[in-house]
C-alpha positions in Angstrom: 99.4 64.7 127.1 100.1 64.8 130.6 102.1 67.4 133.0 105.7 66.1 133.7 106.4 65.6 137.3 108.9 67.3 139.4 111.3 64.5 140.5 113.5 66.5 142.7 113.9 69.6 144.5 116.8 71.2 146.2 117.9 74.6 147.2 118.9 76.3 143.6 118.2 72.8 142.0 115.0 71.2 140.5 114.8 68.1 138.0 111.8 67.5 136.0 110.5 64.3 134.3 111.4 64.1 130.6 114.2 66.6 130.8 118.1 66.1 131.3 118.6 69.7 132.7 118.9 70.7 136.2 116.7 74.1 136.7 117.3 76.9 139.3 113.9 78.3 138.5 111.4 76.5 135.8 108.3 76.7 134.1 106.2 73.4 133.6 103.2 72.3 131.7 101.3 69.4 130.2 104.0 68.1 127.9 107.2 70.1 128.4 109.3 72.2 131.0 111.9 75.0 130.7 114.1 77.1 132.4 112.3 80.3 133.8 114.5 83.2 133.0 113.4 85.9 135.1 115.4 88.5 132.8 113.0 87.9 129.8 110.1 89.8 132.0 112.2 91.8 134.2 111.0 90.0 137.2 112.4 90.7 140.7 111.2 89.3 144.2 109.2 92.4 144.4 106.7 93.2 142.9 107.0 89.3 141.9 105.4 87.1 139.4 103.7 89.0 136.8 101.1 88.0 134.0 104.0 88.3 131.6 105.6 85.3 133.8 102.8 82.8 133.6 101.1 83.6 130.2 103.3 80.9 128.3 102.1 78.4 130.7 98.6 79.5 130.5 98.7 79.4 126.8 99.4 75.5 127.2 95.8 75.0 128.4 96.4 74.5 131.8 93.2 74.2 134.3 95.3 74.6 137.4 98.6 76.8 137.9 101.0 76.4 140.8 103.3 79.1 141.8 106.4 78.5 143.9 107.4 81.5 145.9 110.8 80.3 146.8 112.1 78.2 149.9 111.7 81.4 152.2 108.8 82.6 150.3 110.7 85.9 149.3 109.3 85.9 145.6 106.0 88.0 145.7 102.7 87.2 144.0 100.7 90.5 143.3 96.7 90.1 143.5 96.9 91.2 139.6 98.6 88.2 138.8 96.2 86.2 140.5 93.2 88.0 139.3 94.9 87.5 135.7 94.7 83.7 136.1 91.3 83.8 137.5 89.8 85.7 134.7 91.2 83.0 132.3 88.9 80.4 134.4 92.5 78.8 136.1 92.5 77.7 139.7 95.4 79.3 141.3 97.6 77.7 144.2 100.5 79.9 145.4 102.7 78.2 148.0 106.0 77.9 149.4 108.1 76.0 146.9 108.4 72.7 148.7 104.9 72.6 149.4 104.0 73.9 145.9 106.0 71.1 144.2 104.0 68.4 146.5 100.7 70.3 145.5 101.9 70.1 141.8 103.0 66.4 141.9 99.6 65.6 143.6 97.8 67.2 140.8 99.9 65.6 138.3 99.1 62.0 139.7 95.4 62.9 139.7 95.5 63.5 136.0 95.0 67.5 136.1 96.1 69.6 133.1 98.2 71.4 135.6 101.3 73.9 135.1 103.5 75.8 137.4 106.4 78.3 137.8 108.9 77.5 140.4 111.6 79.4 142.3 114.1 77.1 143.9 116.1 79.4 146.1 115.1 82.2 148.6 
């Protein structure tokens, strides 16, 4: 099962292959996607993405995880989250969201088992 491509990205809006929904923030993995609701884990721009935010995607068996920090990179990614992913043997890429989507889609095209968490505003 391959990861779905992110087919469009605009400020506050993302569309993912295979879904009719428009996401503000989303999680993607091989075979699926869903809205990323920060309230589930109490996420805020700072301290940012926590291991609990990426755990669901990790459990899908990804080799690489791409994190989109927002259009202006306002969303932080603390070292503890990167360390958590690296300890799982996952290649981590933390980028501004437009660059993150390009990187993610390139990995999808290469057939990598890639997942991601993306913030589409600030």
